[in-house]
ZAKOL-678597 format. One record per residue (C-alpha): residue number from 1; chain; x, y, z. Coordinates in Angstrom, 3 decimals. Layout:
BEGIN
i:NUM&ch:A&c1:X&c2:Y&c3:Z
...
REM end
This chain:
BEGIN
i:1&ch:A&c1:0.000&c2:0.000&c3:0.000
i:2&ch:A&c1:2.819&c2:2.364&c3:0.860
i:3&ch:A&c1:4.496&c2:1.644&c3:-2.520
i:4&ch:A&c1:1.323&c2:2.511&c3:-4.417
i:5&ch:A&c1:1.021&c2:5.880&c3:-2.587
i:6&ch:A&c1:4.653&c2:6.691&c3:-3.302
i:7&ch:A&c1:4.296&c2:5.890&c3:-7.022
i:8&ch:A&c1:1.183&c2:8.097&c3:-7.291
i:9&ch:A&c1:2.936&c2:10.974&c3:-5.525
i:10&ch:A&c1:5.974&c2:10.800&c3:-7.808
i:11&ch:A&c1:3.756&c2:10.660&c3:-10.876
i:12&ch:A&c1:1.852&c2:13.764&c3:-9.757
i:13&ch:A&c1:5.084&c2:15.674&c3:-9.145
i:14&ch:A&c1:6.434&c2:14.742&c3:-12.565
i:15&ch:A&c1:3.169&c2:15.755&c3:-14.192
i:16&ch:A&c1:3.190&c2:19.060&c3:-12.307
i:17&ch:A&c1:6.766&c2:19.837&c3:-13.331
i:18&ch:A&c1:5.955&c2:18.955&c3:-16.906
i:19&ch:A&c1:3.008&c2:21.363&c3:-16.913
i:20&ch:A&c1:5.164&c2:24.186&c3:-15.497
i:21&ch:A&c1:7.833&c2:23.641&c3:-18.141
i:22&ch:A&c1:5.192&c2:23.569&c3:-20.824
i:23&ch:A&c1:3.627&c2:26.809&c3:-19.504
i:24&ch:A&c1:7.022&c2:28.496&c3:-19.379
i:25&ch:A&c1:7.704&c2:27.520&c3:-22.962
i:26&ch:A&c1:4.398&c2:28.958&c3:-24.065
i:27&ch:A&c1:4.870&c2:32.241&c3:-22.257
i:28&ch:A&c1:6.665&c2:34.227&c3:-25.016
i:29&ch:A&c1:7.668&c2:33.786&c3:-28.595
i:30&ch:A&c1:10.174&c2:36.556&c3:-29.354
i:31&ch:A&c1:12.068&c2:37.751&c3:-32.408
i:32&ch:A&c1:14.694&c2:39.681&c3:-30.433
i:33&ch:A&c1:16.637&c2:40.984&c3:-33.412
i:34&ch:A&c1:13.610&c2:42.934&c3:-34.596
i:35&ch:A&c1:12.377&c2:43.976&c3:-31.127
i:36&ch:A&c1:9.202&c2:41.980&c3:-31.687
i:37&ch:A&c1:7.152&c2:39.917&c3:-29.295
i:38&ch:A&c1:4.257&c2:37.567&c3:-30.002
i:39&ch:A&c1:1.654&c2:36.610&c3:-27.395
i:40&ch:A&c1:-1.130&c2:34.068&c3:-27.350
i:41&ch:A&c1:-4.744&c2:34.917&c3:-26.518
i:42&ch:A&c1:-4.442&c2:34.108&c3:-22.813
i:43&ch:A&c1:-1.321&c2:36.218&c3:-22.425
i:44&ch:A&c1:-2.983&c2:39.185&c3:-24.144
i:45&ch:A&c1:-5.994&c2:38.844&c3:-21.874
i:46&ch:A&c1:-3.975&c2:38.468&c3:-18.667
i:47&ch:A&c1:-1.709&c2:41.413&c3:-19.509
i:48&ch:A&c1:-4.652&c2:43.644&c3:-20.431
i:49&ch:A&c1:-3.175&c2:44.509&c3:-23.805
i:50&ch:A&c1:-5.251&c2:47.061&c3:-25.718
i:51&ch:A&c1:-4.515&c2:48.753&c3:-29.042
i:52&ch:A&c1:-5.803&c2:51.834&c3:-30.813
i:53&ch:A&c1:-5.033&c2:54.516&c3:-33.361
i:54&ch:A&c1:-3.055&c2:57.677&c3:-32.727
i:55&ch:A&c1:-4.887&c2:60.712&c3:-31.454
i:56&ch:A&c1:-4.522&c2:64.104&c3:-33.136
i:57&ch:A&c1:-5.288&c2:66.960&c3:-30.752
i:58&ch:A&c1:-4.210&c2:70.210&c3:-29.137
i:59&ch:A&c1:-1.871&c2:69.644&c3:-26.234
i:60&ch:A&c1:0.185&c2:71.968&c3:-24.062
i:61&ch:A&c1:3.084&c2:71.306&c3:-21.755
i:62&ch:A&c1:3.095&c2:72.149&c3:-18.053
i:63&ch:A&c1:6.049&c2:73.503&c3:-16.148
i:64&ch:A&c1:6.035&c2:72.849&c3:-12.406
i:65&ch:A&c1:7.377&c2:75.781&c3:-10.397
i:66&ch:A&c1:7.600&c2:76.600&c3:-6.708
i:67&ch:A&c1:7.699&c2:79.747&c3:-4.650
i:68&ch:A&c1:5.741&c2:81.601&c3:-2.004
i:69&ch:A&c1:3.076&c2:84.222&c3:-1.446
i:70&ch:A&c1:4.809&c2:87.591&c3:-1.397
i:71&ch:A&c1:4.066&c2:91.266&c3:-0.830
i:72&ch:A&c1:5.553&c2:94.158&c3:-2.881
i:73&ch:A&c1:8.044&c2:96.314&c3:-0.953
i:74&ch:A&c1:5.708&c2:99.306&c3:-1.049
i:75&ch:A&c1:3.128&c2:97.261&c3:0.882
i:76&ch:A&c1:5.500&c2:96.383&c3:3.721
i:77&ch:A&c1:5.925&c2:98.969&c3:6.463
i:78&ch:A&c1:8.373&c2:98.995&c3:9.352
i:79&ch:A&c1:7.127&c2:101.476&c3:11.926
i:80&ch:A&c1:9.686&c2:103.321&c3:14.044
i:81&ch:A&c1:9.394&c2:106.043&c3:16.639
i:82&ch:A&c1:9.621&c2:109.607&c3:15.286
i:83&ch:A&c1:11.490&c2:110.499&c3:18.468
i:84&ch:A&c1:13.016&c2:108.720&c3:21.426
i:85&ch:A&c1:10.715&c2:108.091&c3:24.355
i:86&ch:A&c1:9.154&c2:105.708&c3:26.861
i:87&ch:A&c1:6.289&c2:103.513&c3:25.694
i:88&ch:A&c1:3.187&c2:104.395&c3:27.697
i:89&ch:A&c1:0.528&c2:102.728&c3:25.583
i:90&ch:A&c1:0.301&c2:99.808&c3:23.137
i:91&ch:A&c1:-2.982&c2:99.018&c3:21.483
i:92&ch:A&c1:-2.494&c2:96.252&c3:18.936
i:93&ch:A&c1:-1.275&c2:92.676&c3:18.708
i:94&ch:A&c1:0.059&c2:90.642&c3:15.751
i:95&ch:A&c1:-2.679&c2:89.646&c3:13.329
i:96&ch:A&c1:-4.898&c2:92.651&c3:14.068
i:97&ch:A&c1:-5.997&c2:94.940&c3:11.242
i:98&ch:A&c1:-5.133&c2:98.643&c3:11.340
i:99&ch:A&c1:-6.054&c2:101.583&c3:9.135
i:100&ch:A&c1:-3.624&c2:104.120&c3:7.774
i:101&ch:A&c1:-3.003&c2:106.812&c3:10.415
i:102&ch:A&c1:-4.310&c2:104.680&c3:13.284
i:103&ch:A&c1:-2.417&c2:104.992&c3:16.596
i:104&ch:A&c1:-0.241&c2:101.968&c3:17.404
i:105&ch:A&c1:1.573&c2:103.271&c3:20.495
i:106&ch:A&c1:2.085&c2:106.426&c3:22.587
i:107&ch:A&c1:5.537&c2:107.672&c3:23.639
i:108&ch:A&c1:6.484&c2:110.119&c3:26.390
i:109&ch:A&c1:9.762&c2:112.006&c3:26.748
i:110&ch:A&c1:10.907&c2:115.356&c3:28.185
i:111&ch:A&c1:12.597&c2:116.117&c3:24.858
i:112&ch:A&c1:9.158&c2:116.289&c3:23.243
i:113&ch:A&c1:8.179&c2:119.034&c3:25.660
i:114&ch:A&c1:11.523&c2:120.791&c3:25.147
i:115&ch:A&c1:11.074&c2:120.864&c3:21.356
i:116&ch:A&c1:7.663&c2:122.489&c3:21.639
i:117&ch:A&c1:9.055&c2:124.995&c3:24.130
i:118&ch:A&c1:11.979&c2:125.848&c3:21.842
i:119&ch:A&c1:9.599&c2:126.317&c3:18.915
i:120&ch:A&c1:7.374&c2:128.740&c3:20.811
i:121&ch:A&c1:10.418&c2:130.713&c3:22.020
i:122&ch:A&c1:11.796&c2:130.856&c3:18.479
i:123&ch:A&c1:8.408&c2:132.020&c3:17.229
i:124&ch:A&c1:8.321&c2:134.759&c3:19.883
i:125&ch:A&c1:11.906&c2:135.806&c3:19.148
i:126&ch:A&c1:11.094&c2:135.936&c3:15.443
i:127&ch:A&c1:8.278&c2:138.390&c3:16.099
i:128&ch:A&c1:10.592&c2:140.655&c3:18.096
i:129&ch:A&c1:13.384&c2:140.353&c3:15.492
i:130&ch:A&c1:11.040&c2:141.260&c3:12.637
i:131&ch:A&c1:9.806&c2:144.341&c3:14.482
i:132&ch:A&c1:13.365&c2:145.385&c3:15.316
i:133&ch:A&c1:14.366&c2:145.004&c3:11.677
i:134&ch:A&c1:11.431&c2:147.142&c3:10.578
i:135&ch:A&c1:12.409&c2:149.851&c3:13.122
i:136&ch:A&c1:16.078&c2:149.808&c3:12.069
i:137&ch:A&c1:15.037&c2:150.103&c3:8.426
i:138&ch:A&c1:13.018&c2:153.279&c3:9.162
i:139&ch:A&c1:15.853&c2:154.767&c3:11.163
i:140&ch:A&c1:18.335&c2:153.957&c3:8.426
i:141&ch:A&c1:16.236&c2:155.741&c3:5.818
i:142&ch:A&c1:16.400&c2:158.925&c3:7.899
i:143&ch:A&c1:20.093&c2:158.292&c3:8.620
i:144&ch:A&c1:19.325&c2:157.914&c3:12.325
i:145&ch:A&c1:20.782&c2:154.389&c3:12.348
i:146&ch:A&c1:23.770&c2:152.984&c3:10.558
i:147&ch:A&c1:23.667&c2:150.426&c3:7.762
i:148&ch:A&c1:25.418&c2:147.949&c3:10.060
i:149&ch:A&c1:22.709&c2:148.129&c3:12.707
i:150&ch:A&c1:20.029&c2:147.543&c3:10.054
i:151&ch:A&c1:21.933&c2:144.580&c3:8.618
i:152&ch:A&c1:22.369&c2:143.015&c3:12.053
i:153&ch:A&c1:18.640&c2:143.310&c3:12.694
i:154&ch:A&c1:17.900&c2:141.787&c3:9.290
i:155&ch:A&c1:20.265&c2:138.848&c3:9.947
i:156&ch:A&c1:18.725&c2:138.171&c3:13.358
i:157&ch:A&c1:15.231&c2:138.109&c3:11.892
i:158&ch:A&c1:16.336&c2:135.666&c3:9.195
i:159&ch:A&c1:18.088&c2:133.402&c3:11.730
i:160&ch:A&c1:15.039&c2:133.269&c3:13.980
i:161&ch:A&c1:12.840&c2:132.491&c3:10.974
i:162&ch:A&c1:15.119&c2:129.589&c3:9.957
i:163&ch:A&c1:15.214&c2:128.292&c3:13.519
i:164&ch:A&c1:11.447&c2:128.441&c3:13.884
i:165&ch:A&c1:10.764&c2:126.737&c3:10.524
i:166&ch:A&c1:13.221&c2:123.929&c3:11.290
i:167&ch:A&c1:11.555&c2:123.239&c3:14.615
i:168&ch:A&c1:8.147&c2:123.368&c3:12.966
i:169&ch:A&c1:9.150&c2:120.518&c3:10.614
i:170&ch:A&c1:10.423&c2:118.476&c3:13.558
i:171&ch:A&c1:7.075&c2:118.949&c3:15.276
i:172&ch:A&c1:5.212&c2:117.839&c3:12.141
i:173&ch:A&c1:7.360&c2:114.670&c3:12.080
i:174&ch:A&c1:6.133&c2:113.990&c3:15.609
i:175&ch:A&c1:2.546&c2:114.480&c3:14.531
i:176&ch:A&c1:2.192&c2:117.895&c3:16.204
i:177&ch:A&c1:0.744&c2:120.735&c3:14.167
i:178&ch:A&c1:2.900&c2:123.811&c3:14.915
i:179&ch:A&c1:0.177&c2:126.156&c3:13.668
i:180&ch:A&c1:-2.074&c2:125.031&c3:16.520
i:181&ch:A&c1:0.630&c2:125.031&c3:19.184
i:182&ch:A&c1:0.588&c2:127.607&c3:21.976
i:183&ch:A&c1:1.731&c2:127.859&c3:25.584
i:184&ch:A&c1:-1.548&c2:126.381&c3:26.778
i:185&ch:A&c1:-1.516&c2:123.100&c3:24.834
i:186&ch:A&c1:2.060&c2:121.816&c3:25.065
i:187&ch:A&c1:2.035&c2:117.982&c3:24.951
i:188&ch:A&c1:4.342&c2:115.546&c3:26.708
i:189&ch:A&c1:3.532&c2:112.549&c3:24.483
i:190&ch:A&c1:3.311&c2:111.712&c3:20.783
i:191&ch:A&c1:1.498&c2:108.978&c3:18.921
i:192&ch:A&c1:3.156&c2:106.363&c3:16.708
i:193&ch:A&c1:0.780&c2:105.786&c3:13.773
i:194&ch:A&c1:0.542&c2:103.228&c3:10.978
i:195&ch:A&c1:1.729&c2:104.527&c3:7.569
i:196&ch:A&c1:-0.433&c2:101.980&c3:5.670
i:197&ch:A&c1:-3.605&c2:99.985&c3:6.123
i:198&ch:A&c1:-3.068&c2:96.284&c3:6.705
i:199&ch:A&c1:-2.320&c2:93.630&c3:9.284
i:200&ch:A&c1:0.279&c2:93.822&c3:12.031
i:201&ch:A&c1:2.807&c2:91.051&c3:11.467
i:202&ch:A&c1:5.049&c2:91.725&c3:14.465
i:203&ch:A&c1:5.217&c2:93.837&c3:17.635
i:204&ch:A&c1:8.766&c2:94.445&c3:18.857
i:205&ch:A&c1:8.105&c2:96.689&c3:21.855
i:206&ch:A&c1:6.595&c2:96.474&c3:25.323
i:207&ch:A&c1:5.165&c2:98.814&c3:27.936
i:208&ch:A&c1:7.678&c2:101.030&c3:29.726
i:209&ch:A&c1:10.461&c2:100.339&c3:27.239
i:210&ch:A&c1:12.610&c2:103.241&c3:26.089
i:211&ch:A&c1:12.885&c2:103.288&c3:22.306
i:212&ch:A&c1:15.045&c2:105.312&c3:19.939
i:213&ch:A&c1:14.163&c2:106.498&c3:16.411
i:214&ch:A&c1:16.332&c2:103.709&c3:14.919
i:215&ch:A&c1:14.330&c2:100.863&c3:16.486
i:216&ch:A&c1:11.611&c2:98.973&c3:14.581
i:217&ch:A&c1:8.516&c2:98.917&c3:16.778
i:218&ch:A&c1:5.921&c2:97.330&c3:14.473
i:219&ch:A&c1:5.723&c2:95.625&c3:11.103
i:220&ch:A&c1:2.560&c2:96.170&c3:9.051
i:221&ch:A&c1:1.637&c2:94.243&c3:5.895
i:222&ch:A&c1:-0.851&c2:95.608&c3:3.379
i:223&ch:A&c1:-2.494&c2:92.524&c3:1.833
i:224&ch:A&c1:-4.323&c2:94.555&c3:-0.780
i:225&ch:A&c1:-1.708&c2:93.711&c3:-3.414
i:226&ch:A&c1:-0.608&c2:90.133&c3:-2.694
i:227&ch:A&c1:1.684&c2:88.506&c3:-5.269
i:228&ch:A&c1:2.826&c2:84.979&c3:-5.964
i:229&ch:A&c1:6.598&c2:84.907&c3:-6.436
i:230&ch:A&c1:7.844&c2:81.821&c3:-8.317
i:231&ch:A&c1:11.270&c2:80.560&c3:-9.356
i:232&ch:A&c1:11.878&c2:79.762&c3:-13.028
i:233&ch:A&c1:15.129&c2:78.058&c3:-13.969
i:234&ch:A&c1:17.120&c2:78.956&c3:-17.055
i:235&ch:A&c1:16.018&c2:75.922&c3:-19.107
i:236&ch:A&c1:12.339&c2:76.924&c3:-18.817
i:237&ch:A&c1:12.695&c2:80.692&c3:-19.066
i:238&ch:A&c1:11.983&c2:80.836&c3:-22.809
i:239&ch:A&c1:8.603&c2:79.186&c3:-22.182
i:240&ch:A&c1:7.427&c2:81.954&c3:-19.833
i:241&ch:A&c1:5.585&c2:85.071&c3:-21.020
i:242&ch:A&c1:3.555&c2:87.917&c3:-19.538
i:243&ch:A&c1:-0.165&c2:87.260&c3:-18.952
i:244&ch:A&c1:0.402&c2:83.495&c3:-18.982
i:245&ch:A&c1:-2.042&c2:81.573&c3:-16.794
i:246&ch:A&c1:-0.702&c2:79.923&c3:-13.650
i:247&ch:A&c1:-2.485&c2:77.454&c3:-11.361
i:248&ch:A&c1:-1.002&c2:77.441&c3:-7.866
i:249&ch:A&c1:-1.643&c2:75.049&c3:-4.998
i:250&ch:A&c1:-0.331&c2:74.298&c3:-1.517
i:251&ch:A&c1:1.208&c2:71.052&c3:-0.318
i:252&ch:A&c1:-1.568&c2:70.703&c3:2.251
i:253&ch:A&c1:-4.359&c2:70.909&c3:-0.328
i:254&ch:A&c1:-3.008&c2:70.138&c3:-3.825
i:255&ch:A&c1:-6.497&c2:69.625&c3:-5.267
i:256&ch:A&c1:-7.478&c2:73.251&c3:-4.665
i:257&ch:A&c1:-6.035&c2:75.394&c3:-7.449
i:258&ch:A&c1:-5.641&c2:79.184&c3:-7.349
i:259&ch:A&c1:-5.585&c2:80.847&c3:-10.773
i:260&ch:A&c1:-3.138&c2:83.693&c3:-11.382
i:261&ch:A&c1:-1.559&c2:85.615&c3:-14.269
i:262&ch:A&c1:2.126&c2:86.410&c3:-14.758
i:263&ch:A&c1:2.577&c2:90.187&c3:-14.456
i:264&ch:A&c1:6.352&c2:90.562&c3:-14.101
i:265&ch:A&c1:9.419&c2:88.554&c3:-15.155
i:266&ch:A&c1:12.721&c2:89.255&c3:-13.419
i:267&ch:A&c1:15.709&c2:90.430&c3:-15.460
i:268&ch:A&c1:18.547&c2:88.972&c3:-13.413
i:269&ch:A&c1:19.539&c2:85.493&c3:-12.252
i:270&ch:A&c1:19.593&c2:84.407&c3:-8.633
i:271&ch:A&c1:22.639&c2:82.475&c3:-7.313
i:272&ch:A&c1:20.867&c2:79.175&c3:-8.157
i:273&ch:A&c1:20.429&c2:80.283&c3:-11.823
i:274&ch:A&c1:16.740&c2:80.973&c3:-11.410
i:275&ch:A&c1:14.678&c2:84.049&c3:-12.260
i:276&ch:A&c1:11.836&c2:85.315&c3:-10.071
i:277&ch:A&c1:8.465&c2:85.909&c3:-11.726
i:278&ch:A&c1:5.526&c2:87.645&c3:-10.056
i:279&ch:A&c1:1.907&c2:86.616&c3:-10.523
i:280&ch:A&c1:-1.390&c2:88.261&c3:-9.556
i:281&ch:A&c1:-4.125&c2:86.071&c3:-8.109
i:282&ch:A&c1:-7.340&c2:86.395&c3:-10.084
i:283&ch:A&c1:-9.334&c2:85.843&c3:-6.883
i:284&ch:A&c1:-7.201&c2:86.255&c3:-3.762
i:285&ch:A&c1:-7.940&c2:83.908&c3:-0.867
i:286&ch:A&c1:-7.233&c2:85.596&c3:2.482
i:287&ch:A&c1:-6.059&c2:82.276&c3:3.912
i:288&ch:A&c1:-2.932&c2:82.629&c3:1.746
i:289&ch:A&c1:-0.853&c2:84.756&c3:4.062
i:290&ch:A&c1:2.554&c2:86.142&c3:2.998
i:291&ch:A&c1:5.225&c2:83.467&c3:3.178
i:292&ch:A&c1:2.916&c2:80.546&c3:2.346
i:293&ch:A&c1:4.879&c2:78.004&c3:0.259
i:294&ch:A&c1:3.165&c2:77.104&c3:-3.017
i:295&ch:A&c1:3.681&c2:74.993&c3:-6.121
i:296&ch:A&c1:2.378&c2:76.110&c3:-9.486
i:297&ch:A&c1:1.660&c2:74.715&c3:-12.932
i:298&ch:A&c1:2.297&c2:76.970&c3:-15.912
i:299&ch:A&c1:0.634&c2:76.172&c3:-19.209
i:300&ch:A&c1:3.026&c2:76.724&c3:-22.114
i:301&ch:A&c1:2.223&c2:77.257&c3:-25.790
i:302&ch:A&c1:-0.391&c2:74.848&c3:-27.175
i:303&ch:A&c1:0.652&c2:72.540&c3:-30.028
i:304&ch:A&c1:-1.355&c2:70.180&c3:-32.279
i:305&ch:A&c1:0.102&c2:66.753&c3:-32.991
i:306&ch:A&c1:-0.048&c2:62.978&c3:-32.749
i:307&ch:A&c1:-0.724&c2:61.725&c3:-29.249
i:308&ch:A&c1:-0.948&c2:58.451&c3:-27.333
i:309&ch:A&c1:-2.006&c2:57.702&c3:-23.756
i:310&ch:A&c1:0.767&c2:58.114&c3:-21.197
i:311&ch:A&c1:0.583&c2:54.355&c3:-20.477
i:312&ch:A&c1:1.587&c2:53.628&c3:-24.076
i:313&ch:A&c1:5.042&c2:55.160&c3:-23.571
i:314&ch:A&c1:7.717&c2:53.061&c3:-21.845
i:315&ch:A&c1:11.259&c2:54.010&c3:-20.902
i:316&ch:A&c1:14.294&c2:51.782&c3:-21.319
i:317&ch:A&c1:17.869&c2:52.941&c3:-20.686
i:318&ch:A&c1:16.794&c2:56.625&c3:-20.651
i:319&ch:A&c1:14.978&c2:56.375&c3:-24.005
i:320&ch:A&c1:11.259&c2:56.297&c3:-24.751
i:321&ch:A&c1:9.478&c2:53.652&c3:-26.841
i:322&ch:A&c1:6.013&c2:52.586&c3:-27.990
i:323&ch:A&c1:4.770&c2:49.274&c3:-29.428
i:324&ch:A&c1:3.136&c2:48.953&c3:-32.848
i:325&ch:A&c1:0.869&c2:46.036&c3:-33.647
i:326&ch:A&c1:2.627&c2:44.861&c3:-36.853
i:327&ch:A&c1:0.541&c2:41.663&c3:-37.076
i:328&ch:A&c1:-2.281&c2:40.232&c3:-35.017
i:329&ch:A&c1:-0.808&c2:39.354&c3:-31.588
i:330&ch:A&c1:2.643&c2:40.554&c3:-32.675
i:331&ch:A&c1:4.058&c2:43.842&c3:-31.408
i:332&ch:A&c1:7.190&c2:45.742&c3:-32.392
i:333&ch:A&c1:8.992&c2:48.236&c3:-30.156
i:334&ch:A&c1:10.595&c2:51.311&c3:-31.690
i:335&ch:A&c1:12.077&c2:54.554&c3:-30.243
i:336&ch:A&c1:10.147&c2:57.808&c3:-30.184
i:337&ch:A&c1:10.682&c2:61.473&c3:-29.429
i:338&ch:A&c1:8.086&c2:62.837&c3:-27.028
i:339&ch:A&c1:6.753&c2:66.367&c3:-26.889
i:340&ch:A&c1:4.228&c2:67.965&c3:-24.541
i:341&ch:A&c1:2.124&c2:66.003&c3:-22.051
i:342&ch:A&c1:-1.307&c2:66.989&c3:-20.743
i:343&ch:A&c1:-4.404&c2:65.309&c3:-19.314
i:344&ch:A&c1:-2.970&c2:61.797&c3:-19.596
i:345&ch:A&c1:-1.855&c2:62.192&c3:-23.233
i:346&ch:A&c1:1.699&c2:62.484&c3:-24.604
i:347&ch:A&c1:2.679&c2:64.034&c3:-27.935
i:348&ch:A&c1:4.836&c2:61.911&c3:-30.282
i:349&ch:A&c1:7.042&c2:64.016&c3:-32.556
i:350&ch:A&c1:8.736&c2:61.508&c3:-34.896
i:351&ch:A&c1:5.698&c2:59.836&c3:-36.512
i:352&ch:A&c1:4.802&c2:60.424&c3:-40.170
i:353&ch:A&c1:1.440&c2:60.520&c3:-41.942
i:354&ch:A&c1:1.419&c2:56.727&c3:-42.511
i:355&ch:A&c1:1.342&c2:56.134&c3:-38.768
i:356&ch:A&c1:-2.197&c2:57.533&c3:-38.508
i:357&ch:A&c1:-3.662&c2:54.286&c3:-39.889
i:358&ch:A&c1:-1.561&c2:51.955&c3:-37.752
i:359&ch:A&c1:-2.470&c2:50.306&c3:-34.457
i:360&ch:A&c1:-0.421&c2:50.967&c3:-31.337
i:361&ch:A&c1:-0.512&c2:49.433&c3:-27.881
i:362&ch:A&c1:-2.375&c2:51.796&c3:-25.565
i:363&ch:A&c1:-2.430&c2:49.579&c3:-22.448
i:364&ch:A&c1:-0.023&c2:46.885&c3:-21.278
i:365&ch:A&c1:3.077&c2:48.298&c3:-22.966
i:366&ch:A&c1:5.166&c2:47.824&c3:-19.829
i:367&ch:A&c1:4.232&c2:44.117&c3:-19.777
i:368&ch:A&c1:5.517&c2:43.759&c3:-23.345
i:369&ch:A&c1:8.750&c2:45.594&c3:-22.492
i:370&ch:A&c1:9.471&c2:43.306&c3:-19.527
i:371&ch:A&c1:8.659&c2:40.180&c3:-21.524
i:372&ch:A&c1:10.868&c2:41.265&c3:-24.428
i:373&ch:A&c1:13.864&c2:42.273&c3:-22.335
i:374&ch:A&c1:13.679&c2:39.203&c3:-20.068
i:375&ch:A&c1:13.829&c2:36.845&c3:-23.053
i:376&ch:A&c1:16.696&c2:38.840&c3:-24.610
i:377&ch:A&c1:18.708&c2:38.337&c3:-21.455
REM end
């Protein structure tokens, strides 16, 4: 009984091995010298081989760029103190919106009082000097005063006028109107105001701190003119033009595209051999704050030509190929030159008019490539 079981087992193993060898032999029939491969019906079905004619359509290439949301220099404001002083009041925090001219902080300093005092004294001295000059002029006409005395009075009046006007401009820089200043309304504090409307991006000061005119107290960003700044490398620069459409997206949400137009192309290269281009969003999304990293697709010039599905193109040793159905169930691989790619279609540049009536593999080309190259080896 044991012998019978052993004989049956050996017979089954031999039969199984014979079937595997037979299947392996049937797998491919290849004419390697002509880059051709022939499949049977089962192999075509299992590999999902499909064929079709060339397409002839408009297709444009896409250049993938990267960059960030940016703000023009004229929309960025660094707010400093017009004069040194102690911070007595701070009203805003980062992220808050401010209008142009709105008070951001209040400074106090004895020098502010001293400047107003000096202005009023210079204004008073100017009045006296002008009257003295007028009196000396009358006396000089009647020869009751010398020319020198008149000239000294004239010089003093001019000096006081210069002194007063200089102090008046300093007061205006502090936000104090010298025309309304008198001994009864001298101020000890001045307001630091926003030069633009926008959002506060940083606050670099605190209560009680002494600040000088060289310190940056606030940074304000005007988001009314947000740009998208993108890098374009030298090899793609000739494909970029003004008013070209750009579709930008973030890494967090690549499916949401933001349309923009190219409005400015830089004229000098960065250290990495790239040129900066600026784009305007067609509809700006306020969630895109300055500094947000973005990718972008740029549509280049549209061309009309022969196309195949992307799956029909295979790459071998850095070259591209497609398979032509030269006979039923027989496919020949030959090299191609590809052009633009868009919406799952790739342009083929080196096909002539005769190719329009031929059948090409549209699905399963990679299976044919692997089968062909494995047999060649």
